[in-house]
N, C-alpha and C positions, 0 to 999 in steps of 0.2 A: 722670611726671606730666609734663603737658603745661602749659606757661606760654600761658594765652589771651590773645586779646584779645575784650574782648564789648561790642557795644554795643546800647543799648535806646532806640527810637524810638518816638515820638508826640506826639497832639496833648497838647494844654494840658491841665490837668488830671487828666491818663490815670494818675496818680499814681509817674509816671516817678522823682521824685527820692527820694521815701520808701526804692520798690524797690528802685534804683540803689544806695544807700546801704549797704543791709542786706544787700544781695547781696554786697554791694564787700567789706562785712567778714566774711562768712561765709566768704567763699572766701580771705579776706586778701589780695585786691586795692586797688589805689586808685583812688577816686572820682571822674570828670571830671565835672562839671556844663558841659555847653557852651553850655548856654542862657546863663549865666553870662557868659560869656566875651561871646557878643553883647548882653547889657544891658550889660556895661564899657564896650562901644565907643557905647552908645546914650548911656550915660550921659555919657561923655567929648565926645558931638558935642553936648549940654545946656549942660554945662559950658563948652564952648566958644564957644558962644554961634552954634555953625554952622547953616545952613540943611540940613536933611535933606536936601535936595533937591543940595546942592552936592558932587559928586562932586567934584571935585579938593579941596576945603577937606577932606573927609573921606577921603581918599587921604593928605593930607599929615599927616593927623591920627594917621591909622594907623601911617606913615612913623616917625613921631616915638613914640608910643605905647611906654612896657612894662611890660605886662603879665605877673604871676605868678600862680600859684595855689599857696600856701602852706598847710603841714599847723596847725592852730588847734586849742585845745583841744574846740570845737563842731563840728569836721569844718575841710575845705579856706577857706582864705580866698582873696577876688580882691583882690590889689593894681595898682594903679596910678600908675605912675611913683611909685611908694614908698608910696602911700598907700591904706591900708584902704578899700576904698569895699562891699565885701562887703553891708553893710546899708541902704547907699543905692540900691541896683539893684532894690529889689521895689516899688515904685510903681508903679501903674496907669499911668501916663505914660509911664514906662521900658520897662514893658511893650509897648505898643503901639509906640511907637519901636522897638524893639532888634525887630519884627516887622518893619518896612519894612528898619532897616538891615541885617537877614540876606539881602537879596535883591539887596543892593548887590555885584557881582561886586568890589569893590577890599576891601570887606569879606570876603569869603570867602577869597579869594583869600589875605591877611593871617592870619587864623585857621586856615587850612586848613593851612599849614606848623606854624603853633604846635601845633594837635592831634597833627599824623602825628610831629612830633617825640616827642610825649609817648608816643605810642603804640607805640615803636618796641620800648622795653621788653618789651612784653605786661606780662600780670600788670595790667589795667586793666580797668574797667566805663565805659563813654562813654554818656552819656544824653544825647539831643539829639533832633534831628527828620531829619538826614540821615544820620547816624555809619552805619547799613547799607548806605545809596544810592550816596554819594558819599565822603566823607571816608575811610570804610573798607570799600571793595566787597567785600574779601578778610578781613573779619574773621571771627576761627574760629564765633561765635557771634552770631548778630543775632535780638534782639528786637524784636516790636512791640506796645507797648501799648497798648489802648482802653477807651472805655468812652461811655457814651452823655453825650451832648451836659448833660442834667440833672443826672446824677450829677457829671460833673466841675464844672459849675458849683457845684454845693452845694462839692464837697470846696475847688476854688477859694476859694469866700468863706468857709467856714471858719479856711481859713488865713491870710485877709489880713483877717478881721471886723475887729480889735482897732487894725488900722494906718490903714483906710481907712471913708470915709462914702458908699463904694456900697451898693448893694442888691444883691440877690440878681437881680434881674430884668437890671440891670445890670453885673453880672458875666460873666452868661448870654450878652448880648449882646456883650460884648467877645471871649468865647470863639469864639462864633458868627461874630464879623467877623475873628477871629486865625487860625480854621480856617480860612474861604475866602481872605484873603492868602496863608496857610503852603500850602495844596493847588494853589493857579491861578498861582503865580509860575514865571515860566517856568525860572529856575534854581533848581537842588535842591529843586523842590516836595515837601512832605510824602508820602510812598507809603511802604509797607510795601517791603521790600527782596524781591526775589524766593524768597530762601532764605530769609526771615525766620521766626521761631517767634511766631505772632501770638494774642496773650493778650487776650480782654477781661475786664476786671475788673469791669465794673459790679455785676454780684453776687460780687465774691472779696473776702474779706480782704486786707489788704497781706501777711499770714503766709501765707496759701494760694498769693497769686503767689509770692511768692518761695521756697516750698518749690517750687510747680512749676518753677521758673526752675534753682535748685540742682540737682533732678533731673535736669534734661535736661543741667546743668552735667557732673555726675557721669557721665553715660554718654560725653559725647564725651572725658572726661578720660582715662578708660579703655579707650578705644576705641585 
């Protein structure tokens, strides 16, 4: 049996997190939410009172940060300087800042090393936006999960409805804005890897997507 490194990229609200977690469990692999890492940096930028445009300040912040992903009762927990910030990084403010922070070379360099160290042992599913194009261009299997903007906005709204005063329209605008930021940035823009398996989940259930991915993985393992 081959030990694989699997990447799942795609835009906000496509269902990457849910699908990645389930696929990892079914395969007996670790699941890594790389978006949480960028959110963690964004959280520390805000907590430190830094200006998001202060590249030198953010570089200094990254050099002193101690980010760790550790197993918890309900999945992986994100620790920053020994403090659990998992439940503090899902606000709309952190979400938008994470998109801006992820375009900064100093942040990407810091997290690139972190992510590649995790991936050395394989048997892991990495979820993100540039896992298959930049971080792991030689990944064994690359998926790109997409869905219509309307579907993605509705999914994200249902996910955060109890935690925010945002309307569905607000969420849709935020996703549209983030799509533009992520896909047009010069450094590691959001796009499918040339050898990625592209899946449109607009009309598919979570189980259908996972089944499709697992079947593909099993074929690769047996080659």
